[in-house]
Structure formats: structure tokens, C-alpha cells
All heavy atoms as TSV, in Angstrom:
chain	resi	resn	atom	element	x	y	z
A	1	MET	N	N	71.620	83.343	62.300
A	1	MET	CA	C	71.221	83.486	63.659
A	1	MET	C	C	71.838	82.322	64.453
A	1	MET	O	O	71.882	81.234	64.014
A	1	MET	CB	C	69.739	83.475	63.765
A	1	MET	CG	C	69.236	83.680	65.158
A	1	MET	SD	S	67.423	83.997	65.132
A	1	MET	CE	C	67.119	84.054	66.788
A	2	LEU	N	N	72.240	82.625	65.603
A	2	LEU	CA	C	72.945	81.609	66.473
A	2	LEU	C	C	71.834	80.733	67.139
A	2	LEU	O	O	70.859	81.192	67.640
A	2	LEU	CB	C	73.735	82.272	67.535
A	2	LEU	CG	C	75.008	83.062	67.082
A	2	LEU	CD1	C	75.671	83.732	68.255
A	2	LEU	CD2	C	75.913	82.152	66.369
A	3	GLN	N	N	72.156	79.446	67.178
A	3	GLN	CA	C	71.305	78.508	67.876
A	3	GLN	C	C	71.631	78.452	69.290
A	3	GLN	O	O	72.612	79.105	69.748
A	3	GLN	CB	C	71.533	77.098	67.279
A	3	GLN	CG	C	71.226	76.979	65.803
A	3	GLN	CD	C	69.761	77.199	65.475
A	3	GLN	OE1	O	68.916	76.858	66.290
A	3	GLN	NE2	N	69.476	77.736	64.408
A	4	TRP	N	N	70.898	77.764	70.145
A	4	TRP	CA	C	71.026	77.714	71.589
A	4	TRP	C	C	72.394	77.073	71.922
A	4	TRP	O	O	73.067	77.498	72.884
A	4	TRP	CB	C	69.873	77.032	72.232
A	4	TRP	CG	C	69.772	75.555	71.837
A	4	TRP	CD1	C	69.093	75.074	70.860
A	4	TRP	CD2	C	70.401	74.409	72.526
A	4	TRP	NE1	N	69.205	73.711	70.809
A	4	TRP	CE2	C	69.965	73.282	71.806
A	4	TRP	CE3	C	71.279	74.305	73.618
A	4	TRP	CZ2	C	70.434	72.055	72.148
A	4	TRP	CZ3	C	71.672	73.007	73.902
A	4	TRP	CH2	C	71.263	71.960	73.206
A	5	TYR	N	N	72.835	76.062	71.259
A	5	TYR	CA	C	74.052	75.411	71.544
A	5	TYR	C	C	75.308	76.315	71.114
A	5	TYR	O	O	76.373	76.178	71.696
A	5	TYR	CB	C	74.189	74.121	70.859
A	5	TYR	CG	C	73.851	74.027	69.368
A	5	TYR	CD1	C	74.738	74.424	68.405
A	5	TYR	CD2	C	72.535	73.572	68.960
A	5	TYR	CE1	C	74.371	74.370	67.138
A	5	TYR	CE2	C	72.244	73.520	67.677
A	5	TYR	CZ	C	73.145	73.961	66.707
A	5	TYR	OH	O	72.769	73.874	65.340
A	6	ASP	N	N	75.056	77.191	70.156
A	6	ASP	CA	C	76.179	78.193	69.824
A	6	ASP	C	C	76.283	79.141	70.946
A	6	ASP	O	O	77.531	79.541	71.287
A	6	ASP	CB	C	75.852	78.963	68.582
A	6	ASP	CG	C	75.833	78.041	67.286
A	6	ASP	OD1	O	76.618	77.073	67.307
A	6	ASP	OD2	O	75.028	78.320	66.409
A	7	TRP	N	N	75.318	79.541	71.659
A	7	TRP	CA	C	75.400	80.444	72.795
A	7	TRP	C	C	76.097	79.720	73.933
A	7	TRP	O	O	76.904	80.334	74.661
A	7	TRP	CB	C	73.991	80.975	73.246
A	7	TRP	CG	C	73.475	81.954	72.270
A	7	TRP	CD1	C	72.455	81.684	71.405
A	7	TRP	CD2	C	73.862	83.301	72.127
A	7	TRP	NE1	N	72.281	82.935	70.683
A	7	TRP	CE2	C	73.046	83.835	71.134
A	7	TRP	CE3	C	74.844	84.067	72.719
A	7	TRP	CZ2	C	73.216	85.182	70.685
A	7	TRP	CZ3	C	75.005	85.401	72.338
A	7	TRP	CH2	C	74.235	85.967	71.346
A	8	ILE	N	N	75.842	78.432	74.192
A	8	ILE	CA	C	76.447	77.746	75.225
A	8	ILE	C	C	77.929	77.620	74.952
A	8	ILE	O	O	78.786	77.818	75.808
A	8	ILE	CB	C	75.861	76.343	75.431
A	8	ILE	CG1	C	74.438	76.434	75.917
A	8	ILE	CG2	C	76.661	75.476	76.347
A	8	ILE	CD1	C	73.698	75.194	76.044
A	9	LEU	N	N	78.306	77.330	73.719
A	9	LEU	CA	C	79.687	77.283	73.295
A	9	LEU	C	C	80.417	78.564	73.487
A	9	LEU	O	O	81.538	78.653	73.905
A	9	LEU	CB	C	79.765	76.753	71.879
A	9	LEU	CG	C	81.150	76.271	71.392
A	9	LEU	CD1	C	81.516	75.047	72.135
A	9	LEU	CD2	C	81.131	75.921	69.879
A	10	LEU	N	N	79.763	79.659	73.111
A	10	LEU	CA	C	80.331	81.015	73.280
A	10	LEU	C	C	80.583	81.356	74.771
A	10	LEU	O	O	81.584	81.849	75.102
A	10	LEU	CB	C	79.330	82.080	72.702
A	10	LEU	CG	C	79.785	83.451	72.763
A	10	LEU	CD1	C	80.990	83.744	71.862
A	10	LEU	CD2	C	78.675	84.399	72.246
A	11	VAL	N	N	79.618	80.949	75.688
A	11	VAL	CA	C	79.749	81.190	77.114
A	11	VAL	C	C	80.978	80.455	77.596
A	11	VAL	O	O	81.822	81.029	78.437
A	11	VAL	CB	C	78.431	80.852	77.810
A	11	VAL	CG1	C	78.729	80.846	79.323
A	11	VAL	CG2	C	77.392	81.868	77.473
A	12	PHE	N	N	81.041	79.144	77.299
A	12	PHE	CA	C	82.170	78.293	77.743
A	12	PHE	C	C	83.521	78.899	77.199
A	12	PHE	O	O	84.465	78.811	77.932
A	12	PHE	CB	C	81.995	76.877	77.311
A	12	PHE	CG	C	81.261	76.106	78.360
A	12	PHE	CD1	C	79.928	75.755	78.225
A	12	PHE	CD2	C	81.950	75.610	79.464
A	12	PHE	CE1	C	79.210	75.001	79.155
A	12	PHE	CE2	C	81.282	74.897	80.465
A	12	PHE	CZ	C	79.898	74.612	80.341
A	13	SER	N	N	83.545	79.297	75.919
A	13	SER	CA	C	84.812	79.812	75.456
A	13	SER	C	C	85.228	81.080	76.180
A	13	SER	O	O	86.403	81.315	76.459
A	13	SER	CB	C	84.733	80.037	73.897
A	13	SER	OG	O	83.657	80.910	73.599
A	14	ILE	N	N	84.328	81.959	76.443
A	14	ILE	CA	C	84.704	83.195	77.223
A	14	ILE	C	C	85.101	82.861	78.615
A	14	ILE	O	O	86.084	83.449	79.101
A	14	ILE	CB	C	83.458	84.177	77.186
A	14	ILE	CG1	C	83.226	84.766	75.810
A	14	ILE	CG2	C	83.645	85.243	78.270
A	14	ILE	CD1	C	81.936	85.566	75.664
A	15	PHE	N	N	84.405	81.901	79.259
A	15	PHE	CA	C	84.787	81.438	80.587
A	15	PHE	C	C	86.160	80.806	80.604
A	15	PHE	O	O	86.949	81.082	81.495
A	15	PHE	CB	C	83.762	80.488	81.126
A	15	PHE	CG	C	83.754	80.256	82.543
A	15	PHE	CD1	C	83.605	81.327	83.487
A	15	PHE	CD2	C	84.001	78.935	83.080
A	15	PHE	CE1	C	83.589	81.063	84.850
A	15	PHE	CE2	C	84.020	78.740	84.478
A	15	PHE	CZ	C	83.806	79.890	85.315
A	16	ILE	N	N	86.520	80.047	79.566
A	16	ILE	CA	C	87.847	79.482	79.506
A	16	ILE	C	C	88.899	80.546	79.323
A	16	ILE	O	O	89.996	80.538	79.954
A	16	ILE	CB	C	87.922	78.469	78.345
A	16	ILE	CG1	C	87.120	77.143	78.685
A	16	ILE	CG2	C	89.425	78.040	77.999
A	16	ILE	CD1	C	87.018	76.250	77.594
A	17	ILE	N	N	88.623	81.522	78.579
A	17	ILE	CA	C	89.619	82.629	78.348
A	17	ILE	C	C	89.817	83.367	79.696
A	17	ILE	O	O	90.958	83.704	80.100
A	17	ILE	CB	C	89.107	83.642	77.267
A	17	ILE	CG1	C	89.164	82.968	75.921
A	17	ILE	CG2	C	89.894	84.951	77.292
A	17	ILE	CD1	C	88.493	83.695	74.807
A	18	ILE	N	N	88.716	83.624	80.400
A	18	ILE	CA	C	88.899	84.364	81.690
A	18	ILE	C	C	89.653	83.490	82.712
A	18	ILE	O	O	90.544	84.010	83.363
A	18	ILE	CB	C	87.484	84.691	82.252
A	18	ILE	CG1	C	86.864	85.792	81.381
A	18	ILE	CG2	C	87.565	85.119	83.756
A	18	ILE	CD1	C	85.385	86.066	81.773
A	19	LEU	N	N	89.369	82.190	82.787
A	19	LEU	CA	C	90.082	81.308	83.688
A	19	LEU	C	C	91.578	81.216	83.342
A	19	LEU	O	O	92.463	81.187	84.194
A	19	LEU	CB	C	89.486	79.900	83.716
A	19	LEU	CG	C	88.114	79.794	84.398
A	19	LEU	CD1	C	87.584	78.397	84.162
A	19	LEU	CD2	C	88.323	80.055	85.848
A	20	CYS	N	N	91.937	81.128	82.015
A	20	CYS	CA	C	93.323	81.153	81.665
A	20	CYS	C	C	94.020	82.462	82.020
A	20	CYS	O	O	95.201	82.426	82.399
A	20	CYS	CB	C	93.422	80.932	80.109
A	20	CYS	SG	S	93.021	79.226	79.596
A	21	LEU	N	N	93.331	83.563	81.880
A	21	LEU	CA	C	93.966	84.841	82.277
A	21	LEU	C	C	94.118	84.926	83.792
A	21	LEU	O	O	95.070	85.654	84.293
A	21	LEU	CB	C	93.191	85.958	81.780
A	21	LEU	CG	C	93.164	86.238	80.317
A	21	LEU	CD1	C	92.149	87.248	79.899
A	21	LEU	CD2	C	94.556	86.529	79.803
A	22	LEU	N	N	93.346	84.177	84.568
A	22	LEU	CA	C	93.433	84.265	86.037
A	22	LEU	C	C	94.606	83.411	86.580
A	22	LEU	O	O	95.109	83.600	87.607
A	22	LEU	CB	C	92.129	83.774	86.671
A	22	LEU	CG	C	90.921	84.766	86.665
A	22	LEU	CD1	C	89.737	84.056	87.271
A	22	LEU	CD2	C	91.318	85.998	87.431
A	23	GLN	N	N	95.009	82.462	85.714
A	23	GLN	CA	C	96.080	81.591	86.198
A	23	GLN	C	C	97.404	82.269	86.219
A	23	GLN	O	O	97.754	83.142	85.302
A	23	GLN	CB	C	96.219	80.356	85.242
A	23	GLN	CG	C	95.093	79.450	85.432
A	23	GLN	CD	C	95.287	78.186	84.544
A	23	GLN	OE1	O	96.244	78.066	83.846
A	23	GLN	NE2	N	94.310	77.282	84.633
A	24	GLY	N	N	98.210	82.037	87.221
A	24	GLY	CA	C	99.487	82.666	87.327
A	24	GLY	C	C	100.557	82.072	86.438
A	24	GLY	O	O	100.399	80.897	85.976
A	25	GLY	N	N	101.512	82.820	86.100
A	25	GLY	CA	C	102.617	82.308	85.262
A	25	GLY	C	C	103.418	81.213	86.082
A	25	GLY	O	O	103.677	81.375	87.224
A	26	LYS	N	N	103.788	80.136	85.349
A	26	LYS	CA	C	104.541	79.058	86.080
A	26	LYS	C	C	105.974	79.076	85.811
A	26	LYS	O	O	106.716	78.240	86.117
A	26	LYS	CB	C	103.882	77.757	85.664
A	26	LYS	CG	C	102.456	77.614	86.184
A	26	LYS	CD	C	101.975	76.192	85.851
A	26	LYS	CE	C	100.601	76.017	86.421
A	26	LYS	NZ	N	99.636	76.936	86.154
A	27	SER	N	N	106.461	80.070	85.044
A	27	SER	CA	C	107.826	80.241	84.708
A	27	SER	C	C	108.214	81.707	84.746
A	27	SER	O	O	107.426	82.651	84.785
A	27	SER	CB	C	108.159	79.589	83.406
A	27	SER	OG	O	107.626	80.344	82.356
A	28	GLU	N	N	109.556	81.908	84.611
A	28	GLU	CA	C	110.018	83.326	84.634
A	28	GLU	C	C	109.931	83.960	83.301
A	28	GLU	O	O	110.129	85.168	83.121
A	28	GLU	CB	C	111.477	83.304	85.080
A	28	GLU	CG	C	111.690	82.874	86.512
A	28	GLU	CD	C	113.153	83.011	86.904
A	28	GLU	OE1	O	113.938	83.571	86.188
A	28	GLU	OE2	O	113.523	82.491	87.993
A	29	GLY	N	N	109.635	83.205	82.253
A	29	GLY	CA	C	109.521	83.771	80.926
A	29	GLY	C	C	110.809	83.847	80.115
A	29	GLY	O	O	111.800	83.169	80.401
A	30	ALA	N	N	110.857	84.731	79.144
A	30	ALA	CA	C	112.022	84.840	78.289
A	30	ALA	C	C	113.206	85.333	78.976
A	30	ALA	O	O	114.363	84.976	78.692
A	30	ALA	CB	C	111.643	85.695	77.074
A	31	SER	N	N	113.032	86.208	80.007
A	31	SER	CA	C	114.140	86.770	80.674
A	31	SER	C	C	114.970	85.718	81.436
A	31	SER	O	O	116.197	85.777	81.475
A	31	SER	CB	C	113.774	87.899	81.575
A	31	SER	OG	O	112.894	87.418	82.596
A	32	GLY	N	N	114.272	84.757	81.977
A	32	GLY	CA	C	114.870	83.684	82.627
A	32	GLY	C	C	115.651	82.725	81.723
A	32	GLY	O	O	116.674	82.196	82.078
A	33	ALA	N	N	115.165	82.634	80.497
A	33	ALA	CA	C	115.780	81.777	79.508
A	33	ALA	C	C	117.137	82.407	79.034
A	33	ALA	O	O	118.122	81.690	78.846
A	33	ALA	CB	C	114.908	81.476	78.423
A	34	ILE	N	N	117.102	83.684	78.916
A	34	ILE	CA	C	118.295	84.422	78.360
A	34	ILE	C	C	119.393	84.487	79.495
A	34	ILE	O	O	120.559	84.216	79.182
A	34	ILE	CB	C	117.904	85.859	77.944
A	34	ILE	CG1	C	116.966	85.728	76.690
A	34	ILE	CG2	C	119.129	86.657	77.656
A	34	ILE	CD1	C	116.394	87.038	76.274
A	35	THR	N	N	118.973	84.808	80.766
A	35	THR	CA	C	119.986	84.986	81.814
A	35	THR	C	C	120.431	83.589	82.442
A	35	THR	O	O	121.332	83.660	83.250
A	35	THR	CB	C	119.441	85.998	82.810
A	35	THR	OG1	O	118.264	85.316	83.440
A	35	THR	CG2	C	119.136	87.302	82.259
A	36	GLY	N	N	119.664	82.550	82.117
A	36	GLY	CA	C	120.010	81.330	82.679
A	36	GLY	C	C	119.271	81.049	83.976
A	36	GLY	O	O	119.448	80.003	84.574
A	37	GLY	N	N	118.446	81.878	84.365
A	37	GLY	CA	C	117.649	81.637	85.590
A	37	GLY	C	C	116.425	80.687	85.312
A	37	GLY	O	O	116.153	80.403	84.183
A	38	GLY	N	N	115.929	80.138	86.344
A	38	GLY	CA	C	114.816	79.324	86.163
A	38	GLY	C	C	115.228	77.917	85.613
A	38	GLY	O	O	114.467	77.335	84.759
A	39	LEU	N	N	116.381	77.417	86.026
A	39	LEU	CA	C	116.793	76.163	85.561
A	39	LEU	C	C	116.091	74.959	86.301
A	39	LEU	O	O	116.430	73.896	85.976
A	39	LEU	CB	C	118.313	75.999	85.667
A	39	LEU	CG	C	119.088	77.008	84.780
A	39	LEU	CD1	C	120.611	76.824	85.050
A	39	LEU	CD2	C	118.812	76.732	83.326
A	40	ASN	N	N	115.238	75.266	87.168
A	40	ASN	CA	C	114.497	74.246	87.914
A	40	ASN	C	C	113.316	73.764	87.163
A	40	ASN	O	O	112.208	73.908	87.547
A	40	ASN	CB	C	114.107	74.756	89.273
A	40	ASN	CG	C	115.235	75.228	90.069
A	40	ASN	OD1	O	116.381	74.742	89.947
A	40	ASN	ND2	N	115.042	76.185	91.047
A	41	VAL	N	N	113.548	73.217	85.990
A	41	VAL	CA	C	112.477	72.822	85.057
A	41	VAL	C	C	111.650	71.716	85.652
A	41	VAL	O	O	110.468	71.693	85.562
A	41	VAL	CB	C	113.035	72.451	83.676
A	41	VAL	CG1	C	111.926	72.040	82.743
A	41	VAL	CG2	C	113.760	73.656	83.107
A	42	PHE	N	N	112.336	70.687	86.257
A	42	PHE	CA	C	111.624	69.480	86.718
A	42	PHE	C	C	111.255	69.527	88.184
A	42	PHE	O	O	110.960	68.551	88.732
A	42	PHE	CB	C	112.395	68.215	86.310
A	42	PHE	CG	C	112.698	68.168	84.894
A	42	PHE	CD1	C	113.912	68.413	84.315
A	42	PHE	CD2	C	111.667	67.734	84.078
A	42	PHE	CE1	C	114.152	68.296	82.923
A	42	PHE	CE2	C	111.848	67.670	82.685
A	42	PHE	CZ	C	113.065	67.914	82.134
A	43	VAL	N	N	111.401	70.690	88.775
A	43	VAL	CA	C	110.979	70.780	90.185
A	43	VAL	C	C	109.462	70.759	90.239
A	43	VAL	O	O	108.836	71.494	89.612
A	43	VAL	CB	C	111.585	72.037	90.849
A	43	VAL	CG1	C	111.110	72.225	92.214
A	43	VAL	CG2	C	113.079	72.011	90.791
A	44	LYS	N	N	108.953	69.961	91.212
A	44	LYS	CA	C	107.454	69.860	91.334
A	44	LYS	C	C	107.077	71.037	92.200
A	44	LYS	O	O	107.571	71.306	93.338
A	44	LYS	CB	C	107.100	68.545	91.993
A	44	LYS	CG	C	107.170	67.358	91.098
A	44	LYS	CD	C	106.458	66.221	91.701
A	44	LYS	CE	C	106.305	65.084	90.656
A	44	LYS	NZ	N	105.465	64.047	91.195
A	45	THR	N	N	106.093	71.743	91.742
A	45	THR	CA	C	105.461	72.835	92.567
A	45	THR	C	C	103.990	72.464	92.701
A	45	THR	O	O	103.321	72.268	91.720
A	45	THR	CB	C	105.604	74.147	91.953
A	45	THR	OG1	O	105.028	74.111	90.626
A	45	THR	CG2	C	107.067	74.601	91.806
A	46	LYS	N	N	103.524	72.460	93.907
A	46	LYS	CA	C	102.105	72.130	94.160
A	46	LYS	C	C	101.314	73.400	94.152
A	46	LYS	O	O	101.591	74.330	94.714
A	46	LYS	CB	C	101.982	71.426	95.523
A	46	LYS	CG	C	102.514	70.077	95.624
A	46	LYS	CD	C	101.938	69.336	96.789
A	46	LYS	CE	C	102.186	67.905	96.628
A	46	LYS	NZ	N	101.184	67.054	97.148
A	47	GLU	N	N	100.117	73.221	93.440
A	47	GLU	CA	C	99.180	74.322	93.482
A	47	GLU	C	C	98.309	74.155	94.623
A	47	GLU	O	O	97.948	73.026	95.010
A	47	GLU	CB	C	98.294	74.170	92.204
A	47	GLU	CG	C	99.045	74.384	90.902
A	47	GLU	CD	C	98.174	74.111	89.653
A	47	GLU	OE1	O	97.153	73.387	89.839
A	47	GLU	OE2	O	98.468	74.713	88.595
A	48	ARG	N	N	98.052	75.242	95.315
A	48	ARG	CA	C	97.209	75.240	96.474
A	48	ARG	C	C	96.229	76.314	96.461
A	48	ARG	O	O	96.332	77.314	95.792
A	48	ARG	CB	C	98.101	75.383	97.740
A	48	ARG	CG	C	99.074	74.274	97.898
A	48	ARG	CD	C	99.934	74.452	99.089
A	48	ARG	NE	N	100.960	73.340	99.076
A	48	ARG	CZ	C	101.510	72.960	100.193
A	48	ARG	NH1	N	101.204	73.477	101.356
A	48	ARG	NH2	N	102.411	71.997	100.089
A	49	GLY	N	N	95.105	76.094	97.192
A	49	GLY	CA	C	94.055	77.076	97.347
A	49	GLY	C	C	93.426	77.490	96.083
A	49	GLY	O	O	92.955	76.608	95.262
A	50	ALA	N	N	93.295	78.782	95.907
A	50	ALA	CA	C	92.519	79.318	94.696
A	50	ALA	C	C	93.225	79.002	93.370
A	50	ALA	O	O	92.545	78.726	92.390
A	50	ALA	CB	C	92.485	80.838	94.819
A	51	GLU	N	N	94.519	78.866	93.397
A	51	GLU	CA	C	95.222	78.473	92.159
A	51	GLU	C	C	94.828	77.094	91.677
A	51	GLU	O	O	94.647	76.841	90.486
A	51	GLU	CB	C	96.751	78.575	92.402
A	51	GLU	CG	C	97.657	78.404	91.200
A	51	GLU	CD	C	99.081	78.571	91.491
A	51	GLU	OE1	O	99.354	79.631	92.098
A	51	GLU	OE2	O	99.912	77.698	91.178
A	52	LYS	N	N	94.751	76.196	92.655
A	52	LYS	CA	C	94.281	74.836	92.291
A	52	LYS	C	C	92.859	74.788	91.755
A	52	LYS	O	O	92.518	74.023	90.858
A	52	LYS	CB	C	94.426	73.909	93.504
A	52	LYS	CG	C	94.231	72.430	93.201
A	52	LYS	CD	C	94.591	71.572	94.320
A	52	LYS	CE	C	94.421	70.103	93.936
A	52	LYS	NZ	N	94.940	69.290	94.968
A	53	VAL	N	N	91.969	75.576	92.410
A	53	VAL	CA	C	90.605	75.578	92.019
A	53	VAL	C	C	90.470	76.162	90.543
A	53	VAL	O	O	89.744	75.636	89.775
A	53	VAL	CB	C	89.721	76.419	92.956
A	53	VAL	CG1	C	88.371	76.683	92.477
A	53	VAL	CG2	C	89.670	75.790	94.315
A	54	VAL	N	N	91.174	77.204	90.242
A	54	VAL	CA	C	91.142	77.829	88.931
A	54	VAL	C	C	91.725	76.818	87.874
A	54	VAL	O	O	91.211	76.679	86.801
A	54	VAL	CB	C	92.002	79.129	88.867
A	54	VAL	CG1	C	92.131	79.653	87.469
A	54	VAL	CG2	C	91.286	80.208	89.729
A	55	SER	N	N	92.748	76.035	88.225
A	55	SER	CA	C	93.308	75.056	87.351
A	55	SER	C	C	92.345	73.952	87.057
A	55	SER	O	O	92.215	73.527	85.900
A	55	SER	CB	C	94.648	74.521	87.966
A	55	SER	OG	O	95.228	73.588	87.164
A	56	ILE	N	N	91.725	73.461	88.067
A	56	ILE	CA	C	90.682	72.362	87.847
A	56	ILE	C	C	89.501	72.871	87.121
A	56	ILE	O	O	89.038	72.173	86.165
A	56	ILE	CB	C	90.284	71.821	89.258
A	56	ILE	CG1	C	91.396	71.097	89.888
A	56	ILE	CG2	C	89.061	70.897	89.131
A	56	ILE	CD1	C	91.214	70.627	91.291
A	57	LEU	N	N	89.092	74.113	87.395
A	57	LEU	CA	C	87.944	74.713	86.598
A	57	LEU	C	C	88.274	74.876	85.110
A	57	LEU	O	O	87.472	74.620	84.286
A	57	LEU	CB	C	87.528	76.038	87.151
A	57	LEU	CG	C	86.609	76.024	88.360
A	57	LEU	CD1	C	86.332	77.401	88.915
A	57	LEU	CD2	C	85.234	75.385	88.042
A	58	THR	N	N	89.517	75.269	84.905
A	58	THR	CA	C	89.942	75.370	83.491
A	58	THR	C	C	89.929	74.066	82.765
A	58	THR	O	O	89.471	73.947	81.613
A	58	THR	CB	C	91.366	75.996	83.402
A	58	THR	OG1	O	91.393	77.213	84.143
A	58	THR	CG2	C	91.787	76.263	82.037
A	59	LEU	N	N	90.430	73.023	83.382
A	59	LEU	CA	C	90.378	71.663	82.837
A	59	LEU	C	C	89.006	71.194	82.551
A	59	LEU	O	O	88.671	70.704	81.508
A	59	LEU	CB	C	91.172	70.652	83.710
A	59	LEU	CG	C	91.273	69.227	83.270
A	59	LEU	CD1	C	92.017	69.155	81.976
A	59	LEU	CD2	C	91.806	68.406	84.313
A	60	VAL	N	N	88.158	71.307	83.544
A	60	VAL	CA	C	86.781	70.866	83.350
A	60	VAL	C	C	86.053	71.665	82.237
A	60	VAL	O	O	85.349	71.036	81.461
A	60	VAL	CB	C	86.003	71.005	84.739
A	60	VAL	CG1	C	84.498	70.782	84.544
A	60	VAL	CG2	C	86.554	70.078	85.700
A	61	CYS	N	N	86.176	72.924	82.238
A	61	CYS	CA	C	85.574	73.730	81.224
A	61	CYS	C	C	86.159	73.449	79.771
A	61	CYS	O	O	85.339	73.427	78.851
A	61	CYS	CB	C	85.752	75.261	81.466
A	61	CYS	SG	S	84.715	75.837	82.822
A	62	ALA	N	N	87.411	73.178	79.721
A	62	ALA	CA	C	87.981	72.750	78.429
A	62	ALA	C	C	87.460	71.365	77.920
A	62	ALA	O	O	87.060	71.215	76.779
A	62	ALA	CB	C	89.501	72.668	78.544
A	63	ILE	N	N	87.314	70.467	78.878
A	63	ILE	CA	C	86.683	69.183	78.530
A	63	ILE	C	C	85.285	69.294	78.049
A	63	ILE	O	O	84.830	68.782	77.015
A	63	ILE	CB	C	86.785	68.145	79.723
A	63	ILE	CG1	C	88.312	67.817	79.895
A	63	ILE	CG2	C	85.959	66.873	79.345
A	63	ILE	CD1	C	88.482	67.027	81.191
A	64	ILE	N	N	84.534	70.122	78.776
A	64	ILE	CA	C	83.076	70.335	78.379
A	64	ILE	C	C	82.994	71.077	77.023
A	64	ILE	O	O	82.144	70.770	76.204
A	64	ILE	CB	C	82.244	71.145	79.474
A	64	ILE	CG1	C	82.178	70.316	80.745
A	64	ILE	CG2	C	80.979	71.586	79.022
A	64	ILE	CD1	C	81.663	71.027	81.925
A	65	PHE	N	N	83.872	72.011	76.794
A	65	PHE	CA	C	83.954	72.724	75.537
A	65	PHE	C	C	84.235	71.788	74.382
A	65	PHE	O	O	83.496	71.873	73.327
A	65	PHE	CB	C	85.056	73.808	75.610
A	65	PHE	CG	C	85.286	74.590	74.341
A	65	PHE	CD1	C	84.535	75.692	74.045
A	65	PHE	CD2	C	86.236	74.160	73.467
A	65	PHE	CE1	C	84.706	76.348	72.889
A	65	PHE	CE2	C	86.472	74.909	72.304
A	65	PHE	CZ	C	85.688	75.969	72.018
A	66	PHE	N	N	85.150	70.871	74.512
A	66	PHE	CA	C	85.432	69.934	73.431
A	66	PHE	C	C	84.255	69.004	73.244
A	66	PHE	O	O	83.957	68.589	72.129
A	66	PHE	CB	C	86.710	69.208	73.707
A	66	PHE	CG	C	87.947	70.037	73.385
A	66	PHE	CD1	C	88.892	70.335	74.404
A	66	PHE	CD2	C	88.183	70.481	72.110
A	66	PHE	CE1	C	89.932	71.146	74.134
A	66	PHE	CE2	C	89.293	71.260	71.831
A	66	PHE	CZ	C	90.218	71.582	72.834
A	67	LEU	N	N	83.637	68.521	74.383
A	67	LEU	CA	C	82.527	67.622	74.187
A	67	LEU	C	C	81.291	68.345	73.469
A	67	LEU	O	O	80.698	67.773	72.585
A	67	LEU	CB	C	82.059	67.137	75.577
A	67	LEU	CG	C	82.956	66.155	76.192
A	67	LEU	CD1	C	82.441	65.757	77.578
A	67	LEU	CD2	C	83.139	64.889	75.432
A	68	ILE	N	N	81.063	69.596	73.844
A	68	ILE	CA	C	79.975	70.291	73.135
A	68	ILE	C	C	80.262	70.490	71.664
A	68	ILE	O	O	79.453	70.323	70.793
A	68	ILE	CB	C	79.777	71.619	73.843
A	68	ILE	CG1	C	79.095	71.470	75.266
A	68	ILE	CG2	C	78.832	72.620	72.990
A	68	ILE	CD1	C	79.025	72.734	76.042
A	69	THR	N	N	81.573	70.792	71.369
A	69	THR	CA	C	82.007	70.970	70.001
A	69	THR	C	C	81.846	69.726	69.155
A	69	THR	O	O	81.311	69.736	68.040
A	69	THR	CB	C	83.448	71.422	69.968
A	69	THR	OG1	O	83.642	72.580	70.768
A	69	THR	CG2	C	83.834	71.820	68.507
A	70	ILE	N	N	82.261	68.573	69.762
A	70	ILE	CA	C	82.055	67.299	69.051
A	70	ILE	C	C	80.588	66.984	68.869
A	70	ILE	O	O	80.176	66.529	67.790
A	70	ILE	CB	C	82.769	66.185	69.847
A	70	ILE	CG1	C	84.286	66.366	69.710
A	70	ILE	CG2	C	82.402	64.739	69.326
A	70	ILE	CD1	C	85.105	65.493	70.684
A	71	MET	N	N	79.768	67.208	69.874
A	71	MET	CA	C	78.314	67.005	69.717
A	71	MET	C	C	77.669	67.870	68.693
A	71	MET	O	O	76.780	67.431	67.917
A	71	MET	CB	C	77.610	67.187	71.075
A	71	MET	CG	C	77.953	66.126	72.086
A	71	MET	SD	S	77.287	66.268	73.796
A	71	MET	CE	C	75.938	67.357	73.623
A	72	ILE	N	N	78.090	69.126	68.546
A	72	ILE	CA	C	77.550	70.003	67.545
A	72	ILE	C	C	77.938	69.540	66.108
A	72	ILE	O	O	77.095	69.478	65.186
A	72	ILE	CB	C	78.071	71.479	67.764
A	72	ILE	CG1	C	77.387	72.050	68.935
A	72	ILE	CG2	C	77.771	72.321	66.467
A	72	ILE	CD1	C	77.959	73.401	69.347
A	73	GLU	N	N	79.186	69.001	65.960
A	73	GLU	CA	C	79.656	68.498	64.737
A	73	GLU	C	C	78.908	67.260	64.284
A	73	GLU	O	O	78.738	66.988	63.129
A	73	GLU	CB	C	81.140	68.299	64.654
A	73	GLU	CG	C	81.877	69.627	64.607
A	73	GLU	CD	C	81.685	70.393	63.299
A	73	GLU	OE1	O	81.609	69.837	62.290
A	73	GLU	OE2	O	81.464	71.567	63.449
A	74	ILE	N	N	78.573	66.365	65.272
A	74	ILE	CA	C	77.937	65.099	64.887
A	74	ILE	C	C	76.489	65.332	64.600
A	74	ILE	O	O	75.979	64.722	63.674
A	74	ILE	CB	C	78.121	64.152	66.203
A	74	ILE	CG1	C	79.495	63.644	66.293
A	74	ILE	CG2	C	77.191	62.947	65.981
A	74	ILE	CD1	C	79.695	62.818	67.507
A	75	ALA	N	N	75.839	66.321	65.342
A	75	ALA	CA	C	74.430	66.495	65.065
A	75	ALA	C	C	74.107	67.337	63.820
A	75	ALA	O	O	74.867	67.877	63.147
A	75	ALA	CB	C	73.822	67.219	66.257
């Protein structure tokens, strides 16, 4: 039977998966590598609006996920 902290960990993991799927691709993928497109590897692109919010939420949820995991292993 799952404990209360296991449920919290499960919720955070599902939330992280959803946030990762909401993030847009930052490259052209394999087709750009084959055709030579997308050579602007070091060009800075700023995230704005909803894309930035999703990126920050993903980072925060990942940090909380790892902290909960470490706390579960210690306890």
C-alpha cells in the first residue's frame, strides 16, 4: 500500500511529465541535422510569456521532486 509521501511523489512526477510535454521544441530535430539547417546552435533565444512560465514551473517541480525523493530515502 502506498504511503502519503508516495502519492505526493506520484503527483509531482505526473505534473513534471505534463509540463515537459507542454514545452515547445527548441531545435529543428533530426531533419535539421541531416540537411544542415539549424546551425544557429549558440544563438540566444529568450523565452517569453507562457513558455517562460512553463519552463520555470518545470524547474521548480523537478527540484521539489528530487528533494522529496531524497527525504524519502533518508527517512
